[in-house]
C-alpha positions in Angstrom: 37.7 -6.9 -39.7 40.4 -6.5 -36.6 39.3 -7.8 -32.9 37.6 -4.5 -31.7 35.6 -4.4 -34.8 34.9 -7.7 -34.8 33.3 -7.9 -31.1 32.0 -4.7 -31.5 29.6 -6.1 -34.5 29.0 -9.3 -32.8 28.0 -7.2 -29.3 25.4 -4.9 -31.2 24.6 -7.1 -34.0 23.8 -9.4 -31.5 21.7 -7.0 -29.3 19.7 -6.0 -32.1 19.0 -9.6 -33.4 18.3 -10.8 -29.7 15.9 -7.5 -29.6 13.8 -8.6 -33.0 13.5 -12.2 -31.8 12.6 -11.0 -28.0 10.2 -8.1 -29.1 7.0 -11.0 -30.3 7.0 -12.6 -26.7 7.6 -9.6 -24.7 4.7 -9.2 -21.7 3.9 -12.9 -21.9 4.3 -16.2 -19.6 6.5 -18.9 -20.4 3.6 -21.1 -20.9 1.4 -18.1 -22.8 4.3 -18.1 -25.1 4.9 -22.1 -26.0 0.6 -22.0 -26.0 1.0 -19.4 -28.7 3.7 -21.0 -30.9 2.7 -24.4 -30.2 6.2 -25.0 -28.5 9.4 -23.1 -27.3 10.3 -19.8 -29.5 13.2 -21.3 -31.9 13.6 -18.0 -34.1 11.8 -14.7 -35.9 7.7 -15.5 -35.4 5.0 -13.5 -36.4 3.1 -11.5 -33.5 1.8 -12.9 -30.5 -1.2 -11.5 -31.0 -2.6 -12.0 -34.4 -4.8 -9.0 -34.4 -2.3 -7.0 -33.2 -3.4 -3.4 -35.0 -6.5 -3.2 -33.1 -5.7 -5.2 -30.1 -4.1 -2.4 -28.2 -5.4 0.6 -29.6 -3.0 2.8 -27.4 0.1 0.9 -28.9 -0.4 -0.5 -32.1 3.1 -1.9 -32.4 4.2 -4.4 -34.9 6.1 -6.6 -32.5 7.8 -9.9 -34.0 8.4 -10.9 -38.1 12.0 -9.5 -37.4 11.1 -5.8 -36.1 13.7 -4.2 -33.9 12.1 -2.6 -31.2 12.8 0.5 -28.8 15.8 -1.0 -27.2 17.8 -1.2 -30.5 16.5 2.1 -31.4 18.0 4.0 -28.7 21.3 2.0 -28.7 21.8 3.2 -32.4 20.6 6.6 -31.1 23.7 6.5 -29.2 26.1 5.2 -31.3 25.3 8.7 -33.5 25.9 10.5 -30.4 28.9 8.8 -29.9 29.9 9.1 -33.5 29.6 12.8 -33.2 31.2 13.5 -30.0 34.0 11.3 -30.4 35.2 11.1 -26.9 33.5 9.9 -23.6 29.9 10.9 -22.9 28.0 12.4 -19.6 24.6 13.5 -18.6 24.9 16.5 -20.4 25.7 14.8 -23.8 22.3 13.4 -23.5 20.7 16.3 -23.3 22.8 18.2 -25.7 22.9 15.4 -28.3 20.5 12.3 -27.7 17.4 14.3 -26.8 17.5 16.1 -30.2 17.6 13.4 -31.9 14.8 11.9 -30.1 12.4 15.3 -31.5 14.2 16.5 -34.4 14.7 13.7 -36.8 12.0 11.4 -38.8 13.3 7.8 -39.4 12.0 4.3 -40.1 10.2 2.7 -37.1 9.8 -0.8 -37.7 7.2 -1.2 -35.4 4.8 1.7 -36.9 5.8 0.9 -40.0 6.2 4.4 -41.2 8.6 7.2 -40.9 8.5 9.4 -37.2 10.5 10.6 -34.9 11.8 8.1 -32.2 9.7 9.8 -29.3 6.7 8.5 -30.9 8.0 4.7 -30.6 9.5 5.1 -27.2 7.9 4.0 -23.4 6.7 7.0 -21.2 9.8 5.9 -18.9 12.4 7.1 -22.1 9.5 10.1 -23.3 10.7 11.1 -19.8 13.7 12.3 -21.3 12.4 14.4 -23.5 10.2 16.0 -21.0 13.1 16.4 -18.2 15.6 17.7 -20.2 14.1 19.4 -22.9 10.8 21.2 -21.5 11.7 21.1 -18.2 15.5 22.1 -18.5 16.3 19.7 -15.4 20.1 19.1 -14.6 21.5 16.5 -17.1 23.0 14.8 -13.5 19.9 14.8 -11.8 17.1 14.6 -14.5 16.5 10.8 -14.1 15.0 11.5 -10.2 11.6 10.9 -10.2 11.4 8.5 -13.2 9.9 4.8 -12.8 12.8 2.6 -12.4 13.1 0.3 -14.8 15.6 -1.2 -17.4 15.3 1.9 -19.5 19.0 3.2 -19.2 20.5 -0.1 -19.5 18.8 -1.3 -22.5 20.9 0.7 -24.8 24.0 1.0 -22.6 26.3 -1.3 -24.8 27.8 1.2 -26.6 29.5 2.4 -23.6 30.7 -0.5 -23.1 32.5 -0.2 -26.2 34.1 2.8 -25.8 35.6 1.6 -22.7 36.5 -2.2 -24.2 38.6 -4.0 -21.5 38.0 -1.5 -18.7 35.0 -2.4 -16.7 35.5 0.3 -14.2 35.7 3.1 -16.9 32.5 1.9 -18.2 30.6 1.6 -15.5 31.6 5.2 -14.4 30.9 6.4 -17.7 27.5 4.6 -17.8 26.6 6.0 -14.3 26.9 9.5 -15.4 25.2 9.1 -18.9 22.1 7.1 -16.8 21.7 9.9 -14.5 20.0 12.0 -16.9 17.4 9.1 -17.6 17.1 6.7 -14.1 17.8 6.4 -11.0 18.8 4.3 -8.1 18.9 0.4 -8.9 17.9 1.4 -13.0 20.8 3.4 -12.9 23.2 1.3 -11.0 21.9 -1.6 -13.7 23.0 0.5 -16.7 26.7 1.0 -15.0 26.7 -3.0 -14.5 25.5 -3.5 -17.9 27.9 -1.3 -19.9 30.7 -2.9 -17.5 29.8 -6.6 -18.0 30.0 -5.6 -22.3 33.4 -3.7 -21.5 34.4 -6.9 -20.3 33.4 -9.4 -22.8 35.1 -7.1 -25.1 38.3 -7.7 -23.5 40.2 -10.4 -25.8 40.5 -13.8 -23.5 37.3 -12.7 -21.5 35.0 -15.3 -20.7 31.5 -15.7 -19.1 33.1 -16.6 -16.1 35.1 -12.9 -16.3 32.3 -11.5 -17.0 30.4 -12.3 -14.1 33.0 -11.6 -12.0 33.0 -8.5 -13.2 29.3 -7.5 -12.6 29.8 -8.8 -8.9 33.1 -6.8 -8.3 31.1 -3.5 -9.6 27.3 -4.1 -8.6 25.9 -2.5 -5.4 23.0 -3.2 -3.2 19.9 -5.2 -4.3 21.7 -5.7 -7.8 24.6 -7.3 -6.9 22.5 -9.4 -4.6 20.1 -10.3 -7.4 23.2 -11.1 -9.6 24.7 -13.4 -7.4 21.3 -15.0 -6.7 20.8 -15.8 -10.3 24.4 -16.5 -11.5 24.7 -19.1 -8.6 21.3 -20.8 -9.3 22.2 -20.9 -13.2 25.6 -22.6 -12.6 23.8 -25.6 -11.6 21.6 -25.6 -14.8 22.0 -26.9 -17.9 19.1 -26.3 -20.0 16.9 -23.5 -20.3 14.0 -25.5 -21.3 13.6 -27.2 -18.1 14.6 -24.0 -15.9 13.0 -20.7 -17.1 11.0 -20.8 -13.5 14.4 -21.7 -11.6 15.6 -18.6 -12.8 12.6 -16.8 -12.3 12.2 -17.7 -8.8 16.3 -16.5 -7.8 15.2 -13.2 -9.2 11.8 -13.1 -7.4 13.2 -11.9 -4.3 14.7 -8.4 -5.9 12.0 -7.7 -8.5 9.3 -5.0 -7.5 6.8 -5.6 -11.1 5.4 -8.9 -9.1 4.3 -12.3 -10.9 1.8 -10.5 -13.3 4.1 -8.4 -16.0 1.3 -6.4 -17.4 -0.4 -5.2 -13.7 2.7 -4.1 -11.5 2.5 -4.7 -8.3 1.6 -1.3 -6.3 5.1 -0.6 -4.5 6.8 -1.3 -8.9 9.6 0.5 -9.8 10.2 2.8 -7.0 13.8 3.3 -5.8 15.1 1.1 -3.4 18.4 0.0 -2.1 17.4 -3.7 -1.8 16.2 -4.5 -5.1 17.0 -4.9 -8.7 15.8 -4.7 -12.4 14.5 -8.3 -13.9 16.5 -7.9 -17.1 20.0 -8.0 -16.1 20.3 -10.7 -13.8 18.2 -12.9 -16.0 20.4 -12.1 -19.4 23.3 -13.0 -16.9 21.6 -16.2 -15.6 21.0 -17.0 -19.2 24.2 -16.3 -20.3 25.6 -18.8 -17.8 23.7 -21.1 -18.1 24.3 -21.5 -21.9 27.9 -21.3 -21.3 28.4 -18.2 -23.4 26.8 -20.0 -26.7 25.0 -17.2 -28.5 22.1 -18.8 -30.0 21.0 -20.6 -26.5 21.6 -17.5 -24.6 19.0 -15.5 -26.5 16.1 -18.0 -26.9 16.4 -18.6 -23.2 15.5 -14.8 -23.0 12.6 -14.8 -25.8 11.4 -17.8 -23.8 11.5 -16.7 -20.5 9.1 -13.6 -21.7 7.7 -10.7 -19.2 10.5 -8.0 -20.7 11.9 -10.6 -22.9 13.5 -8.1 -25.6 15.5 -6.5 -23.0 16.5 -9.6 -21.1 17.9 -10.7 -24.7 19.3 -7.6 -25.9 21.6 -7.8 -22.8 22.4 -11.5 -23.2 22.8 -11.0 -26.8 25.3 -8.4 -26.9 27.2 -10.0 -24.0 27.4 -13.3 -25.8 28.1 -11.5 -28.9 31.2 -9.2 -28.0 32.4 -13.0 -26.2 32.7 -15.0 -29.7 32.5 -11.9 -32.3 30.3 -11.3 -35.5 30.5 -15.1 -36.4 28.2 -16.1 -33.6 25.3 -14.3 -34.6 23.6 -16.6 -37.2 23.9 -15.1 -40.7 20.0 -16.0 -41.3 18.6 -14.0 -38.2 20.9 -11.0 -39.4 19.7 -11.2 -42.6 15.9 -11.6 -42.2 16.2 -8.8 -39.3 18.0 -6.1 -41.5 15.4 -6.8 -44.3 12.6 -6.7 -42.4 13.8 -4.0 -40.3 15.1 -1.7 -43.3 18.3 -1.3 -41.5 21.6 -3.2 -41.5 22.3 -4.6 -38.1 25.7 -4.9 -38.6 26.6 -1.3 -39.2 26.9 0.2 -35.9 29.6 -2.3 -34.7 32.2 -0.9 -37.2 31.0 3.1 -36.4 31.4 2.3 -32.9 34.6 0.3 -32.9 36.2 3.4 -35.0 34.9 6.0 -32.4 36.5 4.1 -29.7 40.0 4.0 -31.4 39.4 7.7 -31.7 38.8 8.2 -27.8 41.5 5.8 -26.8 43.9 8.1 -28.8 42.5 11.2 -26.9 42.6 9.2 -23.5 46.6 8.5 -24.3 47.1 12.1 -25.0 45.5 13.1 -21.9 47.6 11.0 -19.5 51.0 11.5 -21.4 50.3 15.2 -20.9 49.5 14.6 -17.3 52.5 12.4 -17.1 54.7 14.6 -18.9 53.6 17.5 -16.3 54.3 15.5 -13.0 57.4 14.5 -14.8 58.5 17.7 -15.8 58.0 18.8 -12.1 60.0 16.3 -10.6 63.3 17.2 -12.9 62.5 20.7 -11.3 62.6 19.9 -8.1 
């Protein structure tokens, strides 16, 4: 396994494992999590609600027990799109390739414990893709406008970072384009910054500090302010077990959802230049506090609660890219792959191979352009 494949596998397996661990805690407070599990979550746990199948008939998802969630399902689907296109993606690729995967192909959905189309598992903010692009025939570059502003586009943007490994600006630009089909405002911005963070973490020699520097150099408006506030607070902390409250306090001024995650504020998730999604700044804060350690980054995100699976996905993918496949605990990989009926290490090699193909095409495009202008100079 070469460096690119190792880092890509670390990123995507790291994201899937983190997703499965965080799913059980999603939507709950840190206090409720500790009460339910007799302390902090330290690994794979059963569902938060013992009678999960009937507790919320509208959403009977089997979260916990090592089941990946929609974050990983969407990430895997985007890898499949890359594997089909074998080149950089844009908003039109979402309409032409991703949406058909959401509505036209049955696959195993761990949380539903059955085969189904992906659309049947997705949250309404992701079903928006099908409504707007398949049924509404909206310009893909503008289809994200009007959707609730959340982490929906960001949560599956890691493959974009791998496609642009070592080029954070390239990842940012590509993710901003792709995310235009899904999100607007700070939800779209978060997708760009997250992809850039993964691209930087994929670079040999990258560090937690360089990832944060990249995020701050590219992020705009409230997203940048939130990342700066949370990572600054995290830099003075050493253990998430005693610091979850401090991280939450740092992101509160930028979060629109409010203190009760299951009952969002009236002005929650609407476009703004001063606000940010909560997930990415908190993920980077946990990464900083853990010094890049995969296990501690992920467990900090899981025990934070609220949108714990997406926070863990973002932190886990960056830590996994920094450290490679070896930092993702084998016992978690094995148990989650078995429980979810999917090999969570399979997408890494695929995405690494795709990235190499893309880079070869990039080089050909660059060489043709350089040759053209070189020839022009000689002719002059």
